[in-house]
All heavy atoms as a GROMACS GRO file, in nm:
protein
  593
    1MET      N    1  12.046  10.052 -10.352
    1MET     CA    2  11.907  10.087 -10.334
    1MET      C    3  11.889  10.146 -10.194
    1MET      O    4  11.936  10.091 -10.096
    1MET     CB    5  11.822   9.960 -10.347
    1MET     CG    6  11.704   9.979 -10.428
    1MET     SD    7  11.598   9.836 -10.466
    1MET     CE    8  11.670   9.693 -10.402
    2GLN      N    9  11.819  10.256 -10.186
    2GLN     CA   10  11.794  10.318 -10.056
    2GLN      C   11  11.686  10.241  -9.983
    2GLN      O   12  11.598  10.182 -10.044
    2GLN     CB   13  11.750  10.462 -10.076
    2GLN     CG   14  11.855  10.550 -10.140
    2GLN     CD   15  11.800  10.689 -10.165
    2GLN    OE1   16  11.684  10.716 -10.141
    2GLN    NE2   17  11.886  10.776 -10.214
    3LYS      N   18  11.694  10.242  -9.850
    3LYS     CA   19  11.599  10.164  -9.772
    3LYS      C   20  11.455  10.215  -9.784
    3LYS      O   21  11.362  10.139  -9.770
    3LYS     CB   22  11.641  10.163  -9.625
    3LYS     CG   23  11.761  10.078  -9.602
    3LYS     CD   24  11.762  10.030  -9.461
    3LYS     CE   25  11.880   9.936  -9.447
    3LYS     NZ   26  11.847   9.819  -9.376
    4GLY      N   27  11.436  10.342  -9.813
    4GLY     CA   28  11.301  10.397  -9.823
    4GLY      C   29  11.244  10.395  -9.963
    4GLY      O   30  11.131  10.434  -9.983
    5SER      N   31  11.321  10.349 -10.061
    5SER     CA   32  11.272  10.353 -10.198
    5SER      C   33  11.163  10.249 -10.220
    5SER      O   34  11.150  10.151 -10.147
    5SER     CB   35  11.387  10.329 -10.296
    5SER     OG   36  11.428  10.194 -10.290
    6PHE      N   37  11.085  10.274 -10.324
    6PHE     CA   38  10.974  10.184 -10.355
    6PHE      C   39  11.022  10.044 -10.388
    6PHE      O   40  10.963   9.945 -10.344
    6PHE     CB   41  10.892  10.242 -10.471
    6PHE     CG   42  10.786  10.148 -10.520
    6PHE    CD1   43  10.670  10.128 -10.447
    6PHE    CD2   44  10.803  10.077 -10.637
    6PHE    CE1   45  10.573  10.041 -10.490
    6PHE    CE2   46  10.707   9.990 -10.682
    6PHE     CZ   47  10.591   9.972 -10.608
    7LEU      N   48  11.130  10.036 -10.467
    7LEU     CA   49  11.181   9.905 -10.507
    7LEU      C   50  11.228   9.824 -10.386
    7LEU      O   51  11.204   9.704 -10.378
    7LEU     CB   52  11.294   9.920 -10.608
    7LEU     CG   53  11.254   9.973 -10.745
    7LEU    CD1   54  11.376   9.993 -10.831
    7LEU    CD2   55  11.156   9.879 -10.811
    8HIS      N   56  11.293   9.890 -10.294
    8HIS     CA   57  11.341   9.820 -10.174
    8HIS      C   58  11.224   9.772 -10.090
    8HIS      O   59  11.223   9.659 -10.040
    8HIS     CB   60  11.433   9.910 -10.091
    8HIS     CG   61  11.492   9.840  -9.974
    8HIS    ND1   62  11.431   9.840  -9.851
    8HIS    CD2   63  11.604   9.765  -9.962
    8HIS    CE1   64  11.504   9.768  -9.767
    8HIS    NE2   65  11.610   9.722  -9.833
    9ARG      N   66  11.123   9.856 -10.074
    9ARG     CA   67  11.006   9.816  -9.994
    9ARG      C   68  10.930   9.701 -10.061
    9ARG      O   69  10.885   9.608  -9.995
    9ARG     CB   70  10.913   9.934  -9.972
    9ARG     CG   71  10.971  10.037  -9.874
    9ARG     CD   72  10.873  10.146  -9.848
    9ARG     NE   73  10.851  10.215  -9.976
    9ARG     CZ   74  10.757  10.305  -9.997
    9ARG    NH1   75  10.674  10.339  -9.903
    9ARG    NH2   76  10.744  10.362 -10.115
   10ALA      N   77  10.917   9.706 -10.195
   10ALA     CA   78  10.847   9.599 -10.267
   10ALA      C   79  10.925   9.468 -10.256
   10ALA      O   80  10.867   9.362 -10.229
   10ALA     CB   81  10.828   9.637 -10.413
   11PHE      N   82  11.058   9.475 -10.275
   11PHE     CA   83  11.140   9.355 -10.262
   11PHE      C   84  11.131   9.300 -10.121
   11PHE      O   85  11.118   9.178 -10.101
   11PHE     CB   86  11.286   9.387 -10.297
   11PHE     CG   87  11.379   9.272 -10.270
   11PHE    CD1   88  11.384   9.165 -10.357
   11PHE    CD2   89  11.458   9.272 -10.156
   11PHE    CE1   90  11.468   9.058 -10.331
   11PHE    CE2   91  11.543   9.166 -10.131
   11PHE     CZ   92  11.549   9.058 -10.218
   12ASP      N   93  11.138   9.387 -10.023
   12ASP     CA   94  11.132   9.345  -9.883
   12ASP      C   95  10.998   9.278  -9.851
   12ASP      O   96  10.993   9.178  -9.780
   12ASP     CB   97  11.154   9.466  -9.792
   12ASP     CG   98  11.189   9.426  -9.651
   12ASP    OD1   99  11.257   9.323  -9.634
   12ASP    OD2  100  11.150   9.500  -9.559
   13LEU      N  101  10.890   9.331  -9.906
   13LEU     CA  102  10.758   9.273  -9.885
   13LEU      C  103  10.753   9.130  -9.938
   13LEU      O  104  10.711   9.038  -9.868
   13LEU     CB  105  10.652   9.358  -9.955
   13LEU     CG  106  10.511   9.303  -9.954
   13LEU    CD1  107  10.449   9.316  -9.817
   13LEU    CD2  108  10.427   9.372 -10.058
   14TYR      N  109  10.797   9.111 -10.062
   14TYR     CA  110  10.794   8.977 -10.120
   14TYR      C  111  10.893   8.883 -10.052
   14TYR      O  112  10.863   8.767 -10.027
   14TYR     CB  113  10.824   8.982 -10.270
   14TYR     CG  114  10.704   9.025 -10.349
   14TYR    CD1  115  10.694   9.154 -10.399
   14TYR    CD2  116  10.599   8.938 -10.373
   14TYR    CE1  117  10.583   9.195 -10.471
   14TYR    CE2  118  10.488   8.977 -10.445
   14TYR     CZ  119  10.481   9.105 -10.493
   14TYR     OH  120  10.372   9.145 -10.564
   15TYR      N  121  11.010   8.934 -10.019
   15TYR     CA  122  11.112   8.850  -9.956
   15TYR      C  123  11.064   8.801  -9.819
   15TYR      O  124  11.072   8.682  -9.790
   15TYR     CB  125  11.242   8.930  -9.942
   15TYR     CG  126  11.355   8.851  -9.881
   15TYR    CD1  127  11.421   8.755  -9.956
   15TYR    CD2  128  11.394   8.873  -9.750
   15TYR    CE1  129  11.525   8.683  -9.901
   15TYR    CE2  130  11.497   8.800  -9.694
   15TYR     CZ  131  11.562   8.705  -9.769
   15TYR     OH  132  11.664   8.633  -9.715
   16ASP      N  133  11.012   8.891  -9.738
   16ASP     CA  134  10.963   8.851  -9.606
   16ASP      C  135  10.840   8.760  -9.618
   16ASP      O  136  10.825   8.665  -9.542
   16ASP     CB  137  10.928   8.974  -9.522
   16ASP     CG  138  11.050   9.045  -9.472
   16ASP    OD1  139  11.158   8.982  -9.468
   16ASP    OD2  140  11.038   9.164  -9.437
   17GLY      N  141  10.755   8.790  -9.714
   17GLY     CA  142  10.634   8.710  -9.730
   17GLY      C  143  10.664   8.567  -9.769
   17GLY      O  144  10.611   8.472  -9.711
   18PHE      N  145  10.752   8.548  -9.866
   18PHE     CA  146  10.785   8.412  -9.909
   18PHE      C  147  10.874   8.340  -9.808
   18PHE      O  148  10.869   8.219  -9.797
   18PHE     CB  149  10.852   8.414 -10.046
   18PHE     CG  150  10.754   8.425 -10.159
   18PHE    CD1  151  10.746   8.541 -10.234
   18PHE    CD2  152  10.670   8.320 -10.191
   18PHE    CE1  153  10.655   8.551 -10.338
   18PHE    CE2  154  10.580   8.329 -10.294
   18PHE     CZ  155  10.572   8.446 -10.368
   19ARG      N  156  10.955   8.416  -9.735
   19ARG     CA  157  11.043   8.353  -9.638
   19ARG      C  158  10.964   8.295  -9.522
   19ARG      O  159  10.995   8.188  -9.470
   19ARG     CB  160  11.144   8.455  -9.586
   19ARG     CG  161  11.248   8.396  -9.495
   19ARG     CD  162  11.356   8.497  -9.466
   19ARG     NE  163  11.303   8.630  -9.446
   19ARG     CZ  164  11.324   8.702  -9.336
   19ARG    NH1  165  11.395   8.654  -9.239
   19ARG    NH2  166  11.273   8.822  -9.326
   20SER      N  167  10.857   8.363  -9.482
   20SER     CA  168  10.780   8.316  -9.368
   20SER      C  169  10.678   8.208  -9.406
   20SER      O  170  10.622   8.144  -9.317
   20SER     CB  171  10.707   8.434  -9.302
   20SER     OG  172  10.614   8.489  -9.392
   21MET      N  173  10.657   8.184  -9.534
   21MET     CA  174  10.562   8.082  -9.577
   21MET      C  175  10.629   7.944  -9.574
   21MET      O  176  10.748   7.931  -9.594
   21MET     CB  177  10.514   8.110  -9.719
   21MET     CG  178  10.429   8.232  -9.732
   21MET     SD  179  10.389   8.266  -9.904
   21MET     CE  180  10.292   8.127  -9.946
   22ARG      N  181  10.547   7.843  -9.549
   22ARG     CA  182  10.600   7.707  -9.555
   22ARG      C  183  10.623   7.663  -9.698
   22ARG      O  184  10.713   7.588  -9.729
   22ARG     CB  185  10.503   7.610  -9.488
   22ARG     CG  186  10.495   7.626  -9.338
   22ARG     CD  187  10.412   7.519  -9.276
   22ARG     NE  188  10.295   7.487  -9.358
   22ARG     CZ  189  10.217   7.383  -9.338
   22ARG    NH1  190  10.242   7.301  -9.240
   22ARG    NH2  191  10.114   7.360  -9.414
   23LEU      N  192  10.539   7.710  -9.788
   23LEU     CA  193  10.547   7.668  -9.928
   23LEU      C  194  10.619   7.770 -10.015
   23LEU      O  195  10.612   7.762 -10.138
   23LEU     CB  196  10.407   7.646  -9.984
   23LEU     CG  197  10.324   7.537  -9.917
   23LEU    CD1  198  10.184   7.535  -9.976
   23LEU    CD2  199  10.390   7.403  -9.937
   24GLY      N  200  10.689   7.864  -9.956
   24GLY     CA  201  10.753   7.972 -10.032
   24GLY      C  202  10.851   7.922 -10.136
   24GLY      O  203  10.850   7.966 -10.250
   25LYS      N  204  10.938   7.830 -10.098
   25LYS     CA  205  11.038   7.779 -10.192
   25LYS      C  206  10.972   7.699 -10.304
   25LYS      O  207  11.013   7.706 -10.419
   25LYS     CB  208  11.140   7.694 -10.119
   25LYS     CG  209  11.228   7.776 -10.028
   25LYS     CD  210  11.328   7.691  -9.957
   25LYS     CE  211  11.410   7.776  -9.862
   25LYS     NZ  212  11.506   7.700  -9.786
   26THR      N  213  10.868   7.626 -10.271
   26THR     CA  214  10.796   7.550 -10.372
   26THR      C  215  10.728   7.644 -10.471
   26THR      O  216  10.730   7.619 -10.593
   26THR     CB  217  10.691   7.459 -10.307
   26THR    OG1  218  10.755   7.379 -10.208
   26THR    CG2  219  10.622   7.371 -10.408
   27LEU      N  220  10.670   7.752 -10.421
   27LEU     CA  221  10.605   7.848 -10.510
   27LEU      C  222  10.705   7.915 -10.602
   27LEU      O  223  10.678   7.935 -10.721
   27LEU     CB  224  10.530   7.954 -10.428
   27LEU     CG  225  10.407   7.904 -10.354
   27LEU    CD1  226  10.350   8.014 -10.267
   27LEU    CD2  227  10.303   7.855 -10.451
   28TRP      N  228  10.822   7.951 -10.550
   28TRP     CA  229  10.925   8.010 -10.635
   28TRP      C  230  10.972   7.911 -10.740
   28TRP      O  231  10.999   7.948 -10.854
   28TRP     CB  232  11.044   8.060 -10.553
   28TRP     CG  233  11.022   8.198 -10.499
   28TRP    CD1  234  11.004   8.233 -10.370
   28TRP    CD2  235  11.010   8.318 -10.576
   28TRP    NE1  236  10.984   8.369 -10.361
   28TRP    CE2  237  10.988   8.423 -10.485
   28TRP    CE3  238  11.018   8.346 -10.711
   28TRP    CZ2  239  10.973   8.554 -10.528
   28TRP    CZ3  240  11.002   8.478 -10.752
   28TRP    CH2  241  10.981   8.580 -10.662
   29ALA      N  242  10.982   7.784 -10.703
   29ALA     CA  243  11.023   7.682 -10.800
   29ALA      C  244  10.919   7.671 -10.911
   29ALA      O  245  10.954   7.662 -11.030
   29ALA     CB  246  11.042   7.548 -10.731
   30ILE      N  247  10.792   7.674 -10.876
   30ILE     CA  248  10.685   7.668 -10.976
   30ILE      C  249  10.690   7.790 -11.067
   30ILE      O  250  10.677   7.779 -11.190
   30ILE     CB  251  10.548   7.655 -10.908
   30ILE    CG1  252  10.536   7.519 -10.842
   30ILE    CG2  253  10.434   7.679 -11.006
   30ILE    CD1  254  10.414   7.504 -10.754
   31ILE      N  255  10.712   7.908 -11.009
   31ILE     CA  256  10.721   8.031 -11.088
   31ILE      C  257  10.837   8.022 -11.186
   31ILE      O  258  10.823   8.056 -11.305
   31ILE     CB  259  10.735   8.154 -10.995
   31ILE    CG1  260  10.605   8.179 -10.921
   31ILE    CG2  261  10.777   8.278 -11.074
   31ILE    CD1  262  10.616   8.279 -10.809
   32LEU      N  263  10.953   7.978 -11.141
   32LEU     CA  264  11.070   7.969 -11.228
   32LEU      C  265  11.051   7.865 -11.338
   32LEU      O  266  11.091   7.886 -11.453
   32LEU     CB  267  11.195   7.939 -11.147
   32LEU     CG  268  11.239   8.052 -11.053
   32LEU    CD1  269  11.356   8.006 -10.968
   32LEU    CD2  270  11.274   8.176 -11.132
   33ILE      N  271  10.987   7.753 -11.306
   33ILE     CA  272  10.959   7.651 -11.408
   33ILE      C  273  10.863   7.705 -11.514
   33ILE      O  274  10.883   7.685 -11.634
   33ILE     CB  275  10.905   7.523 -11.342
   33ILE    CG1  276  11.015   7.454 -11.262
   33ILE    CG2  277  10.846   7.429 -11.446
   33ILE    CD1  278  10.967   7.343 -11.173
   34LYS      N  279  10.760   7.777 -11.470
   34LYS     CA  280  10.666   7.836 -11.565
   34LYS      C  281  10.733   7.938 -11.655
   34LYS      O  282  10.708   7.943 -11.776
   34LYS     CB  283  10.549   7.900 -11.490
   34LYS     CG  284  10.452   7.798 -11.434
   34LYS     CD  285  10.348   7.862 -11.348
   34LYS     CE  286  10.255   7.947 -11.428
   34LYS     NZ  287  10.142   7.999 -11.350
   35LEU      N  288  10.820   8.022 -11.598
   35LEU     CA  289  10.892   8.119 -11.680
   35LEU      C  290  10.983   8.050 -11.781
   35LEU      O  291  10.994   8.094 -11.895
   35LEU     CB  292  10.973   8.213 -11.591
   35LEU     CG  293  10.892   8.318 -11.515
   35LEU    CD1  294  10.983   8.394 -11.419
   35LEU    CD2  295  10.824   8.413 -11.612
   36PHE      N  296  11.048   7.943 -11.740
   36PHE     CA  297  11.132   7.868 -11.832
   36PHE      C  298  11.049   7.812 -11.946
   36PHE      O  299  11.088   7.820 -12.063
   36PHE     CB  300  11.205   7.755 -11.758
   36PHE     CG  301  11.282   7.666 -11.851
   36PHE    CD1  302  11.402   7.709 -11.904
   36PHE    CD2  303  11.234   7.541 -11.886
   36PHE    CE1  304  11.474   7.628 -11.992
   36PHE    CE2  305  11.304   7.460 -11.973
   36PHE     CZ  306  11.425   7.504 -12.026
   37ILE      N  307  10.934   7.755 -11.915
   37ILE     CA  308  10.848   7.700 -12.018
   37ILE      C  309  10.802   7.808 -12.114
   37ILE      O  310  10.804   7.791 -12.236
   37ILE     CB  311  10.727   7.627 -11.955
   37ILE    CG1  312  10.775   7.499 -11.888
   37ILE    CG2  313  10.620   7.597 -12.058
   37ILE    CD1  314  10.669   7.431 -11.804
   38ILE      N  315  10.762   7.923 -12.061
   38ILE     CA  316  10.713   8.031 -12.145
   38ILE      C  317  10.822   8.083 -12.238
   38ILE      O  318  10.801   8.098 -12.359
   38ILE     CB  319  10.656   8.146 -12.058
   38ILE    CG1  320  10.526   8.102 -11.994
   38ILE    CG2  321  10.634   8.272 -12.141
   38ILE    CD1  322  10.475   8.198 -11.888
   39PHE      N  323  10.940   8.112 -12.183
   39PHE     CA  324  11.042   8.179 -12.263
   39PHE      C  325  11.130   8.085 -12.342
   39PHE      O  326  11.182   8.123 -12.446
   39PHE     CB  327  11.129   8.269 -12.174
   39PHE     CG  328  11.055   8.390 -12.126
   39PHE    CD1  329  11.024   8.405 -11.993
   39PHE    CD2  330  11.015   8.487 -12.215
   39PHE    CE1  331  10.956   8.517 -11.949
   39PHE    CE2  332  10.947   8.599 -12.172
   39PHE     CZ  333  10.917   8.613 -12.039
   40ALA      N  334  11.149   7.965 -12.299
   40ALA     CA  335  11.240   7.875 -12.370
   40ALA      C  336  11.164   7.782 -12.464
   40ALA      O  337  11.189   7.780 -12.585
   40ALA     CB  338  11.322   7.793 -12.271
   41ILE      N  339  11.072   7.707 -12.412
   41ILE     CA  340  11.007   7.603 -12.492
   41ILE      C  341  10.906   7.662 -12.589
   41ILE      O  342  10.907   7.630 -12.708
   41ILE     CB  343  10.943   7.499 -12.399
   41ILE    CG1  344  11.055   7.429 -12.321
   41ILE    CG2  345  10.860   7.401 -12.478
   41ILE    CD1  346  11.007   7.333 -12.216
   42LEU      N  347  10.817   7.750 -12.542
   42LEU     CA  348  10.715   7.804 -12.631
   42LEU      C  349  10.776   7.891 -12.740
   42LEU      O  350  10.729   7.890 -12.854
   42LEU     CB  351  10.612   7.884 -12.551
   42LEU     CG  352  10.521   7.801 -12.462
   42LEU    CD1  353  10.425   7.892 -12.387
   42LEU    CD2  354  10.442   7.700 -12.542
   43LYS      N  355  10.880   7.966 -12.709
   43LYS     CA  356  10.944   8.050 -12.810
   43LYS      C  357  11.004   7.965 -12.920
   43LYS      O  358  10.992   7.998 -13.038
   43LYS     CB  359  11.051   8.138 -12.747
   43LYS     CG  360  11.114   8.233 -12.848
   43LYS     CD  361  11.225   8.311 -12.785
   43LYS     CE  362  11.286   8.411 -12.879
   43LYS     NZ  363  11.326   8.362 -13.007
   44VAL      N  364  11.067   7.858 -12.885
   44VAL     CA  365  11.133   7.774 -12.985
   44VAL      C  366  11.032   7.709 -13.079
   44VAL      O  367  11.050   7.707 -13.201
   44VAL     CB  368  11.219   7.666 -12.916
   44VAL    CG1  369  11.268   7.564 -13.015
   44VAL    CG2  370  11.336   7.730 -12.843
   45PHE      N  371  10.923   7.658 -13.024
   45PHE     CA  372  10.829   7.580 -13.106
   45PHE      C  373  10.718   7.661 -13.170
   45PHE      O  374  10.668   7.625 -13.276
   45PHE     CB  375  10.768   7.468 -13.022
   45PHE     CG  376  10.868   7.362 -12.986
   45PHE    CD1  377  10.908   7.345 -12.855
   45PHE    CD2  378  10.925   7.282 -13.083
   45PHE    CE1  379  11.000   7.248 -12.821
   45PHE    CE2  380  11.018   7.185 -13.051
   45PHE     CZ  381  11.055   7.168 -12.919
   46PHE      N  382  10.674   7.770 -13.107
   46PHE     CA  383  10.557   7.840 -13.157
   46PHE      C  384  10.585   7.978 -13.215
   46PHE      O  385  10.499   8.037 -13.279
   46PHE     CB  386  10.451   7.853 -13.047
   46PHE     CG  387  10.397   7.722 -13.005
   46PHE    CD1  388  10.429   7.668 -12.882
   46PHE    CD2  389  10.314   7.649 -13.089
   46PHE    CE1  390  10.379   7.546 -12.842
   46PHE    CE2  391  10.264   7.526 -13.050
   46PHE     CZ  392  10.296   7.475 -12.927
   47PHE      N  393  10.703   8.034 -13.191
   47PHE     CA  394  10.734   8.167 -13.241
   47PHE      C  395  10.865   8.164 -13.319
   47PHE      O  396  10.969   8.202 -13.270
   47PHE     CB  397  10.744   8.267 -13.125
   47PHE     CG  398  10.619   8.275 -13.044
   47PHE    CD1  399  10.616   8.224 -12.916
   47PHE    CD2  400  10.505   8.333 -13.096
   47PHE    CE1  401  10.500   8.231 -12.840
   47PHE    CE2  402  10.390   8.339 -13.022
   47PHE     CZ  403  10.386   8.288 -12.894
   48PRO      N  404  10.862   8.118 -13.445
   48PRO     CA  405  10.985   8.113 -13.524
   48PRO      C  406  11.033   8.255 -13.558
   48PRO      O  407  10.955   8.350 -13.556
   48PRO     CB  408  10.943   8.039 -13.650
   48PRO     CG  409  10.797   8.063 -13.661
   48PRO     CD  410  10.745   8.073 -13.520
   49ASN      N  411  11.158   8.266 -13.592
   49ASN     CA  412  11.216   8.395 -13.627
   49ASN      C  413  11.182   8.428 -13.772
   49ASN      O  414  11.256   8.394 -13.865
   49ASN     CB  415  11.367   8.392 -13.605
   49ASN     CG  416  11.427   8.528 -13.607
   49ASN    OD1  417  11.364   8.623 -13.650
   49ASN    ND2  418  11.550   8.539 -13.561
   50PHE      N  419  11.071   8.493 -13.791
   50PHE     CA  420  11.019   8.524 -13.925
   50PHE      C  421  11.116   8.610 -14.004
   50PHE      O  422  11.141   8.587 -14.122
   50PHE     CB  423  10.884   8.595 -13.913
   50PHE     CG  424  10.823   8.633 -14.044
   50PHE    CD1  425  10.752   8.541 -14.118
   50PHE    CD2  426  10.840   8.761 -14.096
   50PHE    CE1  427  10.696   8.575 -14.241
   50PHE    CE2  428  10.785   8.796 -14.217
   50PHE     CZ  429  10.714   8.702 -14.289
   51LEU      N  430  11.172   8.711 -13.938
   51LEU     CA  431  11.260   8.804 -14.006
   51LEU      C  432  11.387   8.735 -14.055
   51LEU      O  433  11.433   8.760 -14.166
   51LEU     CB  434  11.294   8.920 -13.913
   51LEU     CG  435  11.361   9.041 -13.974
   51LEU    CD1  436  11.274   9.097 -14.086
   51LEU    CD2  437  11.384   9.146 -13.868
   52LYS      N  438  11.442   8.647 -13.973
   52LYS     CA  439  11.564   8.577 -14.012
   52LYS      C  440  11.538   8.484 -14.132
   52LYS      O  441  11.624   8.470 -14.218
   52LYS     CB  442  11.616   8.497 -13.894
   52LYS     CG  443  11.752   8.436 -13.916
   52LYS     CD  444  11.801   8.370 -13.790
   52LYS     CE  445  11.943   8.321 -13.806
   52LYS     NZ  446  11.992   8.260 -13.683
   53GLU      N  447  11.421   8.424 -14.137
   53GLU     CA  448  11.389   8.332 -14.245
   53GLU      C  449  11.365   8.405 -14.378
   53GLU      O  450  11.400   8.354 -14.484
   53GLU     CB  451  11.265   8.251 -14.211
   53GLU     CG  452  11.285   8.154 -14.096
   53GLU     CD  453  11.156   8.086 -14.056
   53GLU    OE1  454  11.051   8.109 -14.121
   53GLU    OE2  455  11.159   8.011 -13.958
   54HIS      N  456  11.305   8.523 -14.376
   54HIS     CA  457  11.264   8.590 -14.499
   54HIS      C  458  11.359   8.701 -14.545
   54HIS      O  459  11.355   8.739 -14.661
   54HIS     CB  460  11.124   8.649 -14.482
   54HIS     CG  461  11.019   8.544 -14.472
   54HIS    ND1  462  10.983   8.485 -14.352
   54HIS    CD2  463  10.943   8.484 -14.566
   54HIS    CE1  464  10.890   8.395 -14.373
   54HIS    NE2  465  10.862   8.391 -14.503
   55ALA      N  466  11.441   8.754 -14.456
   55ALA     CA  467  11.524   8.869 -14.494
   55ALA      C  468  11.651   8.828 -14.564
   55ALA      O  469  11.704   8.904 -14.645
   55ALA     CB  470  11.558   8.950 -14.370
   56GLY      N  471  11.705   8.713 -14.535
   56GLY     CA  472  11.827   8.670 -14.600
   56GLY      C  473  11.950   8.750 -14.560
   56GLY      O  474  12.037   8.773 -14.642
   57GLY      N  475  11.957   8.797 -14.439
   57GLY     CA  476  12.074   8.870 -14.389
   57GLY      C  477  12.058   9.020 -14.388
   57GLY      O  478  12.129   9.089 -14.317
   58ASP      N  479  11.967   9.076 -14.466
   58ASP     CA  480  11.947   9.221 -14.470
   58ASP      C  481  11.813   9.254 -14.403
   58ASP      O  482  11.716   9.287 -14.471
   58ASP     CB  483  11.949   9.269 -14.615
   58ASP     CG  484  11.939   9.420 -14.625
   58ASP    OD1  485  11.980   9.489 -14.530
   58ASP    OD2  486  11.889   9.468 -14.728
   59GLU      N  487  11.812   9.245 -14.270
   59GLU     CA  488  11.688   9.266 -14.196
   59GLU      C  489  11.636   9.408 -14.211
   59GLU      O  490  11.517   9.431 -14.229
   59GLU     CB  491  11.705   9.232 -14.048
   59GLU     CG  492  11.718   9.084 -14.019
   59GLU     CD  493  11.861   9.036 -14.025
   59GLU    OE1  494  11.952   9.118 -14.049
   59GLU    OE2  495  11.882   8.915 -14.009
   60ALA      N  496  11.726   9.506 -14.202
   60ALA     CA  497  11.685   9.646 -14.211
   60ALA      C  498  11.624   9.676 -14.348
   60ALA      O  499  11.521   9.744 -14.358
   60ALA     CB  500  11.803   9.738 -14.184
   61GLY      N  501  11.685   9.626 -14.453
   61GLY     CA  502  11.632   9.647 -14.588
   61GLY      C  503  11.497   9.580 -14.607
   61GLY      O  504  11.409   9.635 -14.672
   62TYR      N  505  11.483   9.461 -14.552
   62TYR     CA  506  11.356   9.389 -14.564
   62TYR      C  507  11.244   9.464 -14.494
   62TYR      O  508  11.134   9.479 -14.548
   62TYR     CB  509  11.370   9.249 -14.507
   62TYR     CG  510  11.243   9.167 -14.514
   62TYR    CD1  511  11.205   9.108 -14.634
   62TYR    CD2  512  11.162   9.151 -14.403
   62TYR    CE1  513  11.088   9.034 -14.642
   62TYR    CE2  514  11.045   9.078 -14.410
   62TYR     CZ  515  11.008   9.019 -14.530
   62TYR     OH  516  10.893   8.948 -14.538
   63VAL      N  517  11.272   9.514 -14.373
   63VAL     CA  518  11.170   9.587 -14.297
   63VAL      C  519  11.135   9.717 -14.369
   63VAL      O  520  11.018   9.752 -14.381
   63VAL     CB  521  11.218   9.615 -14.152
   63VAL    CG1  522  11.125   9.709 -14.080
   63VAL    CG2  523  11.230   9.484 -14.076
   64ALA      N  524  11.236   9.789 -14.417
   64ALA     CA  525  11.210   9.915 -14.488
   64ALA      C  526  11.128   9.890 -14.613
   64ALA      O  527  11.031   9.962 -14.641
   64ALA     CB  528  11.342   9.983 -14.523
   65GLY      N  529  11.164   9.790 -14.690
   65GLY     CA  530  11.088   9.758 -14.811
   65GLY      C  531  10.946   9.717 -14.781
   65GLY      O  532  10.852   9.755 -14.851
   66SER      N  533  10.929   9.641 -14.675
   66SER     CA  534  10.796   9.597 -14.637
   66SER      C  535  10.709   9.715 -14.592
   66SER      O  536  10.591   9.722 -14.625
   66SER     CB  537  10.807   9.494 -14.524
   66SER     OG  538  10.682   9.446 -14.488
   67LEU      N  539  10.768   9.808 -14.519
   67LEU     CA  540  10.692   9.926 -14.474
   67LEU      C  541  10.654  10.016 -14.592
   67LEU      O  542  10.543  10.068 -14.598
   67LEU     CB  543  10.773  10.005 -14.372
   67LEU     CG  544  10.785   9.942 -14.234
   67LEU    CD1  545  10.881  10.021 -14.147
   67LEU    CD2  546  10.650   9.932 -14.167
   68ILE      N  547  10.748  10.034 -14.682
   68ILE     CA  548  10.719  10.117 -14.799
   68ILE      C  549  10.612  10.052 -14.885
   68ILE      O  550  10.520  10.119 -14.934
   68ILE     CB  551  10.848  10.142 -14.880
   68ILE    CG1  552  10.942  10.232 -14.801
   68ILE    CG2  553  10.817  10.202 -15.017
   68ILE    CD1  554  11.081  10.244 -14.859
   69GLU      N  555  10.619   9.923 -14.902
   69GLU     CA  556  10.521   9.849 -14.981
   69GLU      C  557  10.381   9.858 -14.920
   69GLU      O  558  10.282   9.875 -14.991
   69GLU     CB  559  10.564   9.704 -14.991
   69GLU     CG  560  10.478   9.618 -15.079
   69GLU     CD  561  10.532   9.478 -15.085
   69GLU    OE1  562  10.649   9.462 -15.122
   69GLU    OE2  563  10.456   9.384 -15.049
   70ARG      N  564  10.373   9.851 -14.790
   70ARG     CA  565  10.243   9.856 -14.724
   70ARG      C  566  10.186   9.996 -14.720
   70ARG      O  567  10.064  10.015 -14.714
   70ARG     CB  568  10.254   9.805 -14.581
   70ARG     CG  569  10.275   9.657 -14.574
   70ARG     CD  570  10.280   9.609 -14.433
   70ARG     NE  571  10.314   9.469 -14.429
   70ARG     CZ  572  10.318   9.398 -14.319
   70ARG    NH1  573  10.292   9.455 -14.203
   70ARG    NH2  574  10.349   9.272 -14.323
   71SER      N  575  10.271  10.098 -14.721
   71SER     CA  576  10.219  10.236 -14.713
   71SER      C  577  10.174  10.290 -14.848
   71SER      O  578  10.104  10.389 -14.855
   71SER     CB  579  10.327  10.328 -14.655
   71SER     OG  580  10.435  10.341 -14.744
   72SER      N  581  10.214  10.226 -14.956
   72SER     CA  582  10.172  10.271 -15.089
   72SER      C  583  10.027  10.230 -15.115
   72SER      O  584   9.990  10.116 -15.090
   72SER     CB  585  10.262  10.209 -15.196
   72SER     OG  586  10.395  10.243 -15.175
   73PRO      N  587   9.948  10.323 -15.168
   73PRO     CA  588   9.806  10.287 -15.194
   73PRO      C  589   9.788  10.200 -15.314
   73PRO      O  590   9.853  10.178 -15.401
   73PRO     CB  591   9.737  10.422 -15.215
   73PRO     CG  592   9.844  10.523 -15.232
   73PRO     CD  593   9.973  10.461 -15.188
   0.00000   0.00000   0.00000
């Protein structure tokens, strides 16, 4: 990454900001815990794999059939 690029400046801003804070590490820990809860726990319990349950191994065929069925008047 070049030093003048947007990504480097944005990373540098956040890195310096959290490094100089007293609660920076605690805030990052809270952020990481929240992300874990959102992506691991909520996905498992509230968002089941609908396609895997109903397609029976032929996901592409199931999606194609479903689209064709819905587009027919």
